[in-house]
C-alpha positions in Angstrom: 0.0 0.0 0.0 1.4 3.4 -1.0 1.9 6.2 1.4 -0.8 8.2 -0.4 -3.4 5.6 0.3 -3.1 6.0 4.1 -5.6 8.0 6.2 -3.8 10.9 7.8 -4.7 11.7 11.4 -3.1 14.1 13.8 -2.1 12.9 17.3 0.2 13.5 20.2 3.2 11.2 21.1 2.6 9.8 24.5 5.4 7.2 24.8 8.8 6.7 23.2 9.8 3.2 22.5 13.0 1.7 21.0 14.0 1.6 17.3 11.9 4.6 16.2 8.6 3.2 17.6 6.1 5.5 19.4 2.7 5.3 21.1 0.4 8.0 19.7 -2.8 9.3 21.3 -5.5 10.3 18.8 -8.1 13.1 19.5 -10.7 10.4 19.6 -9.0 8.8 22.6 -7.7 5.8 20.7 -4.0 4.9 21.1 -1.9 3.3 18.4 1.7 2.2 17.7 3.5 4.2 15.1 7.0 4.1 13.6 9.0 6.8 11.9 8.8 6.9 8.1 11.9 6.3 6.1 12.2 10.0 5.0 12.1 11.1 8.6 14.9 8.7 9.5 16.9 9.8 6.4 16.8 13.4 7.4 17.3 12.7 11.2 14.0 14.4 12.2 13.7 14.0 16.0 10.3 13.2 17.6 10.1 13.5 21.3 7.4 13.0 24.0 4.6 15.5 23.6 5.1 16.3 19.9 2.1 16.8 17.6 2.5 14.4 14.6 0.6 13.4 11.6 0.1 9.6 11.4 -0.7 7.6 8.3 -3.1 4.8 9.3 -3.9 1.9 7.0 -7.6 1.0 6.7 -6.7 -2.7 7.0 -5.0 -2.4 10.4 -6.0 0.8 12.4 -3.8 -0.2 15.4 -0.5 0.6 13.6 0.6 3.7 11.8 3.5 5.5 10.2 4.6 9.0 11.4 4.7 11.1 8.3 5.1 14.7 9.7 6.2 16.4 12.9 4.4 19.7 13.5 6.5 22.7 14.6 5.4 24.4 17.8 7.2 27.6 18.8 10.9 27.4 19.2 13.7 29.6 17.9 13.3 31.2 14.5 14.8 29.4 11.5 17.2 31.0 9.0 14.5 32.1 6.6 12.1 33.5 9.2 13.8 36.9 9.5 12.8 38.1 6.0 9.1 37.1 6.4 6.6 39.8 7.2 
């Protein structure tokens, strides 16, 4: 199944497990196991406890997912943020 076929749901990381596995709490109250996508591993994107993430969930197994995106919340400005108005 391609990554485009997954249902994308936002959630919050509630537990960090080994080997890039995480427990994610969805807004509906459901929890699921999710692993980092290959692109996030490739670019060394860190996901920590409490981060808001987008999880791709397969319609065939809704208990497992794939973390596709980490949402930015606050933090220091990036290199391109000074020119924006």
